[in-house]
C-alpha positions, 0 to 999 in steps of 0.5 A: 500500499505504501509503494502505491501511495508513493507512486501516486505521490511521485506522479502527481509531483512529476504532473505538477512540475510538467504543468508548471513547466508547460504553462510558464513562459520563458523570460524575454531576452533583453539587451543590456548595454555596457561600456562597449555597447555590447548586447547581452541576452538573459536566458533561463538556465537549461534544466531537464524537462521534469519527465527527463529528470524523473527518468534519470532519477529512476535509472539512478535508483535502479542501478544502485539497487541492482548493485546492492542485490548483486552484492547480495548474490555473493553472500554465503547464506543461501536464503539471502541469495534466493531473495536477491534473485527474486528481487532481481527477477522482479526489478527486471520484469517491472524495468521491461514492462515500464520500457515496453509501455513508454516505447508504445507511448512514444510510438503513439506520440507521447514521448515524454510519458512515464509507465510505473509498473507493479505487479497488481497496477500499472500507472501512466502519466501522459505528456502531452495530454491525451485526446479523449478518443485515444484514452481507451486504446492507451489503457487497453495497449498497456494493459495487454503489454503488462498482462493485467486488466484494463481496470488495473491501469490508472491514467494520470494527466497533468 
C-alpha cells in the first residue's frame, strides 16, 4: 500500500512540475548595454524536463538497487541469495514492462510519458495530454503489454 501511495505521490509531483513547466513562459531576452555597447541576452538556465529528470532519477535508483542485489548474490547465506535472485527478477520484469509501455506511448506520440509498473497495477502519466479518443486504446494497450486487466491501469493527466 505504501508503494502505491508513493508512486501516486511521485506521479502527482511529476505532473505538477510538467504543468508548471508547460504553462510558464520563458523570460524575454533583453539587451543590456555596457561600456562597449555590447548586447547580452538573458536566458533561463537549461534544466531537464521534469519527465526526463524523473527517468534519470529512476535509472539511478535502479542502478543502485542492482549493485546492492548483486552484492547479496555473493553472500554465503543461501536464503539471502534466493531473496536477491527473486528481487532481481522482479526488478528486471518491472523495467521490461515499463520500457515496453513507454516505447508504445512514444510510438503513439507521447514521447515524454512515464509508466510505473507494479505486479497488480500500472500507472501512466501522459505528456502531452491524451485526446479522449486515444484513452481507451492507450489503457487497453498498456494492459495487454503488462498482462493486467484494463481496470488495473491508471491514467494520470497533467
